[in-house]
VOBA-1610 file (N, C-alpha, C; in pm, whole numbers, padded with zeros to 5 digits, always signed):
BEGIN
Unk-05057+03940+06304Unk-04918+04020+06212Unk-04815+03879+06184Unk-04795+03815+06272Unk-04657+03685+06246Unk-04712+03626+06095Unk-04877+03622+06166Unk-04972+03532+05990Unk-04925+03582+05855Unk-04898+03694+05913Unk-04864+03796+05719Unk-04701+03773+05688Unk-04653+03677+05788Unk-04482+03722+05747Unk-04418+03613+05659Unk-04392+03612+05583Unk-04284+03464+05511Unk-04157+03491+05520Unk-04082+03409+05529Unk-03956+03463+05555Unk-03886+03402+05432Unk-03828+03434+05333Unk-03799+03331+05186Unk-03662+03305+05170Unk-03645+03213+05162Unk-03493+03185+05142Unk-03377+03190+05108Unk-03294+03260+05139Unk-03143+03349+05083Unk-03185+03285+04978Unk-03181+03347+04855Unk-03188+03315+04674Unk-02963+03237+04674Unk-02896+03274+04783Unk-02735+03244+04762Unk-02748+03122+04814Unk-02840+03025+04864Unk-02826+02923+04990Unk-02869+02820+04905Unk-02782+02744+04868Unk-02872+02595+04757Unk-02898+02485+04918Unk-03029+02415+04880Unk-03036+02346+04993Unk-02925+02190+05016Unk-02904+02196+05100Unk-02791+02096+05162Unk-02843+01958+05158Unk-02708+01831+05097Unk-02786+01785+05084Unk-02799+01666+05219Unk-02873+01540+05267Unk-02885+01516+05363Unk-02699+01400+05452Unk-02700+01490+05533Unk-02588+01400+05623Unk-02581+01211+05610Unk-02440+01232+05533Unk-02429+01102+05582Unk-02465+01086+05763Unk-02438+00841+05737Unk-02384+00862+05878Unk-02290+00878+05924Unk-02263+00884+06102Unk-02199+00945+06180Unk-02095+00918+06179Unk-02047+00746+06113Unk-01955+00698+06113Unk-01868+00755+05966Unk-01880+00780+05937Unk-01875+00808+05736Unk-01824+00978+05757Unk-01915+01060+05821Unk-01952+01212+05805Unk-01788+01287+05805Unk-01798+01325+05678Unk-01672+01402+05636Unk-01685+01488+05774Unk-01485+01511+05788Unk-01494+01580+05870Unk-01529+01824+05844Unk-01595+01901+05825Unk-01612+02056+05797Unk-01491+02103+05855Unk-01473+02156+05712Unk-01336+02234+05729Unk-01346+02405+05881Unk-01287+02425+05935Unk-01291+02537+06021Unk-01287+02619+05972Unk-01369+02718+05993Unk-01422+02860+05943Unk-01317+02951+06014Unk-01222+03042+05936Unk-01152+03144+06022Unk-01205+03251+06142Unk-01122+03252+06216Unk-01208+03397+06297Unk-01157+03512+06215Unk-01268+03536+06209Unk-01283+03667+06176Unk-01187+03821+06230Unk-01146+03871+06198Unk-01060+03993+06269Unk-01168+04093+06320Unk-01069+04116+06454Unk-01181+04240+06513Unk-01246+04374+06412Unk-01308+04411+06444Unk-01370+04544+06365Unk-01360+04657+06465Unk-01309+04737+06391Unk-01267+04835+06492Unk-01381+04938+06533Unk-01368+04998+06681Unk-01540+05100+06721Unk-01551+05184+06586Unk-01447+05269+06576Unk-01548+05370+06489Unk-01554+05304+06336Unk-01527+05178+06311Unk-01598+05128+06171Unk-01734+05146+06237Unk-01749+05035+06346Unk-01867+04981+06379Unk-01974+05053+06470Unk-01917+05226+06426Unk-02030+05299+06494Unk-02102+05369+06349Unk-02017+05377+06263Unk-02072+05424+06088Unk-02207+05400+06044Unk-02274+05461+05997Unk-02389+05399+05981Unk-02390+05291+05812Unk-02490+05177+05847Unk-02426+05089+05717Unk-02569+05183+05634Unk-02576+05157+05505Unk-02623+05188+05440Unk-02659+05056+05319Unk-02811+05044+05264Unk-02798+04944+05184Unk-02919+04971+05087Unk-02892+05032+05004Unk-02954+05062+04888Unk-03020+04976+04728Unk-03109+04953+04741Unk-03154+04907+04670Unk-03159+04958+04486Unk-03098+04968+04417Unk-03149+04978+04286Unk-03289+05078+04213Unk-03357+04991+04268Unk-03523+04993+04240Unk-03552+05001+04373Unk-03518+05086+04449Unk-03579+05120+04594Unk-03705+05260+04573Unk-03844+05192+04640Unk-03952+05302+04663Unk-03938+05306+04813Unk-03906+05249+04850Unk-03914+05260+05015Unk-03787+05235+05176Unk-03821+05288+05233Unk-03667+05355+05304Unk-03729+05354+05443Unk-03681+05248+05505Unk-03685+05259+05712Unk-03498+05228+05740Unk-03519+05317+05833Unk-03392+05270+05913Unk-03410+05148+05973Unk-03321+05047+06025Unk-03316+04968+06087Unk-03195+04974+06228Unk-03213+04961+06289Unk-03105+04985+06401Unk-03038+05109+06380Unk-02912+05087+06377Unk-02770+05168+06322Unk-02776+05205+06153Unk-02871+05113+06072Unk-02859+05118+05870Unk-02966+05160+05820Unk-02964+05256+05711Unk-03058+05291+05593Unk-03032+05138+05484Unk-03161+05126+05549Unk-03240+05016+05430Unk-03324+05064+05339Unk-03325+05083+05149Unk-03447+05105+05064Unk-03461+04993+04999Unk-03521+04993+05063Unk-03547+04822+04942Unk-03693+04907+04811Unk-03681+04782+04761Unk-03757+04736+04670Unk-03915+04714+04706Unk-04016+04743+04688Unk-04193+04723+04733Unk-04280+04672+04608Unk-04296+04562+04611Unk-04381+04536+04483Unk-04527+04503+04555Unk-04597+04527+04527Unk-04744+04446+04582Unk-04784+04396+04420Unk-04861+04214+04459Unk-04904+04163+04400Unk-04994+04024+04455Unk-05043+03927+04367Unk-05155+03807+04410Unk-05092+03741+04520Unk-05047+03805+04596Unk-05046+03731+04716Unk-05091+03683+04827Unk-05100+03576+04918Unk-05124+03589+05058Unk-05047+03641+05199Unk-04913+03654+05167Unk-04860+03688+05301Unk-04772+03802+05211Unk-04665+03858+05335Unk-04510+03917+05322Unk-04442+03814+05308Unk-04416+03877+05221Unk-04191+03808+05133Unk-04067+03886+05152Unk-04008+03806+05176Unk-03856+03935+05166Unk-03748+03840+05140Unk-03709+03913+05055Unk-03572+03840+04936Unk-03469+03888+04935Unk-03321+03894+04992Unk-03240+03923+04988Unk-03142+03866+04911Unk-03128+03951+04798Unk-03027+03912+04689Unk-02944+03993+04606Unk-02841+04014+04538Unk-02757+04056+04549Unk-02764+04211+04554Unk-02919+04256+04447Unk-02911+04387+04467Unk-02978+04458+04610Unk-02973+04382+04713Unk-03018+04411+04801Unk-03177+04347+04865Unk-03265+04455+04924Unk-03342+04367+04983Unk-03523+04410+04864Unk-03529+04334+04846Unk-03652+04322+04796Unk-03785+04242+04863Unk-03917+04354+04949Unk-04022+04292+04972Unk-04199+04283+04890Unk-04225+04164+04906Unk-04347+04212+04835Unk-04455+04155+04926Unk-04557+04186+04891Unk-04677+04207+04988Unk-04828+04228+04917Unk-04956+04153+05006Unk-05069+04168+04936Unk-05129+04281+04889Unk-05248+04325+04817Unk-05275+04452+04748Unk-05328+04507+04892Unk-05372+04437+04952Unk-05435+04494+05091Unk-05395+04521+05225Unk-05285+04489+05220Unk-05214+04476+05366Unk-05186+04679+05377Unk-05147+04723+05462Unk-05156+04882+05451Unk-05013+04904+05532Unk-04932+05014+05440Unk-04790+05010+05410Unk-04728+04994+05561Unk-04807+05067+05624Unk-04788+05083+05813Unk-04746+04894+05843Unk-04825+04838+05784Unk-04778+04687+05834Unk-04694+04667+05801Unk-04658+04677+05631Unk-04521+04601+05630Unk-04445+04664+05630Unk-04420+04802+05657Unk-04274+04866+05716Unk-04319+04776+05881Unk-04390+04773+05983Unk-04378+04682+06097Unk-04334+04482+06059Unk-04348+04475+05977Unk-04333+04305+05930Unk-04173+04349+05848Unk-04111+04413+05789Unk-03942+04461+05793Unk-03931+04481+05906Unk-03943+04572+06011Unk-03862+04570+06173Unk-03879+04485+06210Unk-03986+04362+06158Unk-04004+04284+06315Unk-03892+04208+06251Unk-03816+04222+06191Unk-03730+04103+06064Unk-03582+04128+06066Unk-03536+04234+06161Unk-03477+04377+06083Unk-03302+04294+06143Unk-03293+04186+06224Unk-03209+04163+06244Unk-03169+04006+06133Unk-03294+03957+06081Unk-03269+03865+05950Unk-03187+03990+05861Unk-03275+04028+05803Unk-03279+04183+05708Unk-03113+04197+05719Unk-03056+04280+05783Unk-02931+04342+05818Unk-02827+04224+05787Unk-02854+04123+05842Unk-02749+03956+05809Unk-02741+03910+05695Unk-02787+03936+05646Unk-02847+03856+05483Unk-02754+04017+05389Unk-02831+04103+05449Unk-02755+04173+05357Unk-02613+04245+05365Unk-02577+04182+05506Unk-02425+04220+05526Unk-02345+04121+05493Unk-02405+03997+05482Unk-02320+03866+05392Unk-02347+03851+05271Unk-02443+03994+05211Unk-02440+03936+05115Unk-02335+04080+04999Unk-02299+04187+05043Unk-02195+04292+05082Unk-02103+04216+05097Unk-02047+04177+05173Unk-01940+04050+05180Unk-01892+04028+05090Unk-01982+03929+05065Unk-01954+03853+04924Unk-01966+03910+04794Unk-02048+04035+04779Unk-01988+04123+04683Unk-01872+04175+04651Unk-01814+04205+04759Unk-01684+04273+04762Unk-01587+04177+04772Unk-01602+04012+04854Unk-01464+03947+04844Unk-01498+03944+04679Unk-01627+03918+04590Unk-01544+03870+04438Unk-01522+03964+04374Unk-01535+04138+04382Unk-01486+04220+04307Unk-01275+04209+04311Unk-01274+04182+04471Unk-01141+04126+04520Unk-01052+04028+04382Unk-01167+03968+04345Unk-01076+03871+04215Unk-01099+03889+04111Unk-01144+04010+04090Unk-01150+04066+03983Unk-01018+04005+03901Unk-01013+03996+03733Unk-00904+03981+03687Unk-00860+04077+03554Unk-00757+04183+03558Unk-00710+04323+03485Unk-00678+04167+03390Unk-00752+04165+03224Unk-00665+04091+03181Unk-00599+04210+03064Unk-00465+04177+03092Unk-00319+04295+03022Unk-00210+04263+03067Unk-00091+04250+03058Unk+00063+04160+03072Unk+00029+04176+03182Unk+00090+04072+03234Unk+00128+04010+03418Unk+00020+04005+03489Unk-00125+04018+03472Unk-00235+03979+03487Unk-00210+03789+03559Unk-00279+03787+03654Unk-00239+03685+03761Unk-00434+03620+03757Unk-00443+03495+03750Unk-00583+03367+03777Unk-00520+03279+03819Unk-00607+03180+03862Unk-00613+03038+03945Unk-00592+02972+03860Unk-00460+02870+03801Unk-00510+02758+03743Unk-00509+02635+03832Unk-00607+02506+03821Unk-00588+02415+03999Unk-00544+02461+04077Unk-00620+02570+04158Unk-00520+02651+04250Unk-00457+02731+04250Unk-00340+02719+04186Unk-00210+02818+04210Unk-00162+02905+04087Unk-00142+02994+04134Unk-00158+03112+04034Unk-00075+03107+03933Unk-00126+03176+03800Unk-00051+03170+03689Unk-00012+03279+03636Unk+00076+03354+03577Unk+00061+03445+03561Unk+00090+03495+03356Unk+00039+03624+03326Unk+00013+03574+03156Unk+00116+03678+03124Unk+00172+03639+03038Unk+00276+03750+02958Unk+00245+03716+02781Unk+00269+03800+02703Unk+00241+03840+02625Unk+00393+03832+02492Unk+00338+03736+02456Unk+00461+03716+02356Unk+00394+03698+02178Unk+00441+03807+02156Unk+00403+03789+02033Unk+00427+03667+01931Unk+00577+03678+01951Unk+00712+03633+01804Unk+00679+03490+01839Unk+00649+03385+01919Unk+00597+03303+01948Unk+00515+03226+01899Unk+00470+03166+01802Unk+00396+03043+01752Unk+00332+02946+01811Unk+00407+02870+01917Unk+00356+02719+02030Unk+00261+02670+01920Unk+00313+02666+01853Unk+00275+02493+01789Unk+00154+02527+01701Unk+00103+02633+01684Unk-00037+02667+01657Unk-00134+02670+01761Unk-00112+02655+01852Unk-00202+02621+02005Unk-00209+02784+02043Unk-00201+02886+02030Unk-00181+02990+02031Unk-00097+03058+02192Unk-00115+02951+02313Unk-00027+02945+02428Unk+00060+02871+02490Unk+00094+02888+02629Unk+00238+02773+02682Unk+00240+02798+02781Unk+00222+02714+02859Unk+00246+02705+03045Unk+00397+02686+03058Unk+00471+02843+03080Unk+00602+02731+03116Unk+00597+02707+03290Unk+00688+02608+03313Unk+00681+02527+03463Unk+00762+02660+03530Unk+00674+02624+03668Unk+00765+02786+03781Unk+00869+02698+03784Unk+00904+02780+03962Unk+01031+02737+03939Unk+01036+02830+04080Unk+01073+02741+04167Unk+01059+02777+04367Unk+00919+02828+04369Unk+00936+02940+04457Unk+00793+02989+04470Unk+00711+03106+04359Unk+00831+03143+04265Unk+00712+03203+04161Unk+00609+03129+04096Unk+00522+03202+04014Unk+00435+03170+04002Unk+00436+03113+03839Unk+00396+02997+03785Unk+00367+02960+03649Unk+00359+03043+03553Unk+00437+03097+03465Unk+00392+03136+03340Unk+00293+03108+03212Unk+00201+03222+03191Unk+00171+03137+03069Unk+00163+03271+02961Unk+00271+03176+02813Unk+00298+03280+02785Unk+00170+03313+02619Unk+00136+03400+02580Unk-00015+03398+02481Unk+00057+03515+02398Unk+00016+03401+02289Unk+00111+03460+02144Unk-00020+03549+02072Unk+00014+03682+02196Unk-00100+03757+02147Unk-00004+03886+02130Unk-00059+03993+02052Unk+00049+04093+02042Unk+00031+04209+02182Unk+00126+04308+02169Unk+00199+04377+02293Unk+00026+04471+02283Unk+00004+04565+02177Unk-00126+04634+02178Unk-00218+04547+02200Unk-00215+04441+02207Unk-00379+04413+02239Unk-00472+04434+02370Unk-00591+04520+02369Unk-00646+04531+02396Unk-00730+04407+02572Unk-00776+04436+02628Unk-00799+04354+02700Unk-00907+04238+02673Unk-00995+04271+02609Unk-01076+04114+02534Unk-00980+04042+02462Unk-00894+04130+02385Unk-00850+03993+02304Unk-00763+03915+02390Unk-00663+03965+02481Unk-00640+03893+02573Unk-00718+03769+02633Unk-00777+03841+02637Unk-00917+03738+02823Unk-00973+03628+02725Unk-01020+03653+02572Unk-01049+03551+02533Unk-00883+03468+02442Unk-00778+03477+02454Unk-00663+03414+02405Unk-00686+03302+02546Unk-00643+03348+02644Unk-00628+03312+02791Unk-00755+03221+02799Unk-00918+03229+02803Unk-01035+03168+02805Unk-00986+03034+02681Unk-00909+03091+02621Unk-00972+02975+02540Unk-00806+02880+02535Unk-00682+02829+02601Unk-00647+02775+02658Unk-00704+02772+02794Unk-00715+02782+02875Unk-00823+02707+02949Unk-00939+02581+02899Unk-00958+02683+02807Unk-01068+02584+02782Unk-01041+02429+02778Unk-00916+02460+02659Unk-00858+02328+02557Unk-00770+02256+02786Unk-00712+02283+02891Unk-00708+02229+02997Unk-00835+02162+03019Unk-00932+02243+03060Unk-01080+02150+03056Unk-01083+02023+03050Unk-01091+02059+02888Unk-01158+01935+02822Unk-01060+01815+02875Unk-00912+01866+02818Unk-00844+01732+02837Unk-00820+01718+03038Unk-00857+01812+03097Unk-00844+01728+03252Unk-00988+01641+03312Unk-01128+01732+03235Unk-01229+01678+03259Unk-01268+01494+03215Unk-01174+01550+03067Unk-01169+01403+03005Unk-01114+01284+03129Unk-00996+01290+03176Unk-00897+01241+03211Unk-00981+01191+03374Unk-01049+01298+03464Unk-01127+01250+03575Unk-01187+01150+03539Unk-01274+01185+03424Unk-01390+01104+03433Unk-01336+00966+03371Unk-01254+00934+03300Unk-01191+00818+03266Unk-01172+00735+03396Unk-01124+00810+03514Unk-01040+00788+03618Unk-01185+00743+03684Unk-01280+00816+03705Unk-01368+00773+03784Unk-01485+00711+03786Unk-01501+00711+03595Unk-01654+00607+03604Unk-01613+00437+03637Unk-01508+00381+03595Unk-01500+00271+03593Unk-01528+00252+03787Unk-01462+00290+03848Unk-01464+00311+03994Unk-01677+00290+04026Unk-01715+00383+03964Unk-01862+00360+04022Unk-01929+00319+03954Unk-01902+00225+03819Unk-01923+00133+03704Unk-02055+00177+03591Unk-01995+00303+03546Unk-02063+00408+03442Unk-01998+00388+03346Unk-02110+00446+03215Unk-02009+00483+03133Unk-02073+00587+03110Unk-01964+00684+03063Unk-02019+00826+03002Unk-01998+00797+02842Unk-02064+00871+02738Unk-02030+00880+02643Unk-01995+01030+02597Unk-01948+01170+02608Unk-01996+01252+02611Unk-01963+01391+02659Unk-01912+01452+02641Unk-01877+01598+02749Unk-01825+01701+02703Unk-01965+01809+02768Unk-01949+01913+02668Unk-01950+02026+02825Unk-01859+02180+02764Unk-01816+02201+02802Unk-01923+02338+02806Unk-01969+02350+02993Unk-02089+02449+02964Unk-02029+02612+03064Unk-02111+02704+03029Unk-02123+02802+03077Unk-02226+02862+03124Unk-02222+02757+03195Unk-02431+02801+03286Unk-02371+02958+03416Unk-02499+03021+03454Unk-02416+03085+03543Unk-02470+03044+03651Unk-02560+02905+03674Unk-02581+02893+03839Unk-02543+02730+03846Unk-02487+02657+03751Unk-02464+02460+03791Unk-02301+02463+03747Unk-02245+02341+03863Unk-02097+02390+03810Unk-02067+02219+03630Unk-02245+02173+03652Unk-02243+02066+03589Unk-02336+01989+03615Unk-02391+01892+03521Unk-02483+01805+03463Unk-02513+01701+03447Unk-02571+01596+03466Unk-02565+01499+03368Unk-02702+01377+03246Unk-02635+01368+03230Unk-02805+01272+03127Unk-02824+01131+03161Unk-02919+01070+03153Unk-02942+00924+03162Unk-02834+00875+02995Unk-02843+00925+02943Unk-02770+00847+02848Unk-02602+00864+02843Unk-02580+00931+02971Unk-02408+00918+02979Unk-02372+01082+02890Unk-02429+01140+02863Unk-02374+01316+02859Unk-02388+01388+02958Unk-02230+01407+02985Unk-02198+01508+03108Unk-02185+01617+03070Unk-02185+01778+03127Unk-02196+01844+03122Unk-02078+01912+03208Unk-01990+01981+03186Unk-01933+02050+03334Unk-01838+02218+03281Unk-01847+02316+03367Unk-01839+02413+03368Unk-01685+02427+03344Unk-01620+02470+03238Unk-01494+02495+03196Unk-01415+02591+03337Unk-01459+02637+03422Unk-01371+02749+03496Unk-01370+02621+03612Unk-01466+02551+03642Unk-01362+02417+03742Unk-01228+02454+03695Unk-01169+02522+03634Unk-00991+02441+03646Unk-00945+02558+03685Unk-01011+02688+03783Unk-00966+02795+03850Unk-00950+02662+03943Unk-01038+02553+04022Unk-00988+02506+04130Unk-00918+02429+04155Unk-00869+02418+04247Unk-00792+02321+04280Unk-00820+02152+04229Unk-00788+02103+04246Unk-00840+01924+04173Unk-00876+01856+04221Unk-00882+01848+04408Unk-00923+01784+04433Unk-01141+01800+04395Unk-01181+01966+04460Unk-01236+01973+04428Unk-01300+01977+04252Unk-01197+01971+04180Unk-01247+01963+04042Unk-01331+01772+04045Unk-01238+01698+04135Unk-01248+01561+04144Unk-01378+01564+04148Unk-01451+01598+04307Unk-01614+01651+04384Unk-01658+01631+04235Unk-01666+01742+04163Unk-01787+01775+04073Unk-01802+01714+03977Unk-01687+01666+03895Unk-01710+01499+03827Unk-01748+01350+03912Unk-01678+01337+03986Unk-01742+01205+04085Unk-01902+01284+04075Unk-01961+01385+04114Unk-02069+01409+04116Unk-02133+01388+04045Unk-02127+01406+03937Unk-02212+01416+03796Unk-02213+01266+03731Unk-02092+01161+03774Unk-02115+01044+03755Unk-02167+00960+03827Unk-02216+01031+03970Unk-02267+00946+04035Unk-02439+00993+03964Unk-02397+01055+03914Unk-02557+01111+03842Unk-02643+00980+03785Unk-02542+00901+03749Unk-02604+00815+03594Unk-02606+00664+03670Unk-02549+00654+03800Unk-02632+00528+03911Unk-02779+00605+03990Unk-02741+00746+04062Unk-02855+00759+04081Unk-02936+00916+04055Unk-03020+00922+04027Unk-03052+01037+03898Unk-03144+01143+04085Unk-03096+01163+04166Unk-03162+01247+04243Unk-03007+01312+04337Unk-03080+01366+04468Unk-03007+01376+04581Unk-03051+01296+04713Unk-03062+01191+04674Unk-03137+01107+04811Unk-03039+01053+04880Unk-03055+01014+05003Unk-02970+00917+05089Unk-02827+00845+05017Unk-02933+00786+04909Unk-02819+00670+04829Unk-02709+00727+04739Unk-02785+00857+04690Unk-02678+00938+04596Unk-02575+00929+04637Unk-02559+01052+04803Unk-02441+01145+04874Unk-02316+00906+04917Unk-02426+00871+04949Unk-02319+00703+04967Unk-02239+00724+04841Unk-02351+00684+04760Unk-02231+00704+04624Unk-02111+00769+04574Unk-02166+00897+04619Unk-02024+01012+04595Unk-01979+00948+04669Unk-01993+00933+04803Unk-01885+00933+04926Unk-01775+00788+04887Unk-01850+00711+04808Unk-01745+00591+04816Unk-01567+00605+04702Unk-01605+00738+04631Unk-01502+00730+04520Unk-01441+00880+04639Unk-01486+00968+04701Unk-01434+01081+04721Unk-01477+01143+04879Unk-01423+01045+04912Unk-01447+01065+05104Unk-01451+01178+05181Unk-01435+01271+05141Unk-01428+01435+05186Unk-01521+01503+05097Unk-01611+01446+05069Unk-01672+01575+04972Unk-01791+01642+05018Unk-01792+01606+05162Unk-01870+01747+05186Unk-01776+01857+05255Unk-01669+01864+05240Unk-01597+01992+05285Unk-01489+02040+05149Unk-01497+01911+05051Unk-01498+01973+04907Unk-01596+02044+04843Unk-01712+01966+04862Unk-01856+02075+04799Unk-01808+02239+04917Unk-01812+02259+05014Unk-01802+02348+05097Unk-01698+02467+05043Unk-01553+02396+05016Unk-01460+02486+04916Unk-01548+02556+04813Unk-01616+02490+04740Unk-01706+02534+04583Unk-01789+02612+04646Unk-01858+02583+04776Unk-01954+02718+04810Unk-01886+02823+04837Unk-01786+02794+04873Unk-01684+02923+05012Unk-01623+03030+04912Unk-01516+02944+04825Unk-01427+03024+04771Unk-01457+03089+04638Unk-01470+03191+04595Unk-01520+03274+04490Unk-01427+03306+04424Unk-01483+03288+04286Unk-01431+03211+04137Unk-01423+03355+04048Unk-01270+03375+03988Unk-01243+03482+03976Unk-01303+03526+03873Unk-01273+03654+03879Unk-01476+03767+03818Unk-01375+03814+03692Unk-01452+03780+03542Unk-01428+03838+03491Unk-01459+03940+03396
//
């Protein structure tokens, strides 16, 4: 039975870089201790229902409905993604063996399903409601949106007021009070993209001489899976939504892409190059992975 099993890597976990030497290793951020789960909540049966589910099993105290696909493969494979559990199996494997395989991997499956569910809930909590009074992070600090249709703001459509004390900074948009969410969102995005180009250009110019490289073109990206990329000809692409993060995280991504102009892979030499200008890159890389990006 075990020869039929193939544990598919979780789609959300990118491969980690090789660790630096002990003397140079960055200190990892200490994870917060999660609050205790009330007993009543722990006893409530969990449900994980894939939208294209065709089979269902009870794994421990959890109901798991999963997508089941047969195909030209030699083993049974498991994938836990945003929709839930998908199981793929050879055409010749009996359904009872498929169910047995799922039950044998129940601990791993339930853990990954719970992690994915928590990640989704955390992401939904960051969703921005685009209206007067909306709040979004800019360089790690909250910014409050205010509609100011009577102001032209020197033709750029928006202006960021300086914050005072503990109050959030205010982004004033030259948008009508009757504007819908899409119009407000587009105006805020246009402002963020202008800030992104300015900030990225400054940080590229800061790190390039330190790394002994030259960049010649910056493009703003809206890719769904990558924060940045670099080409051997010096072209750099950076996701404009990086400006939601603190400046040290932005610096890590900028240095990462510039380091590729010296080393075009993720070898140990590449990570040493990144570390030469961003010594705590390990902790910053983890922040980039753990901190949810606001959902638009």
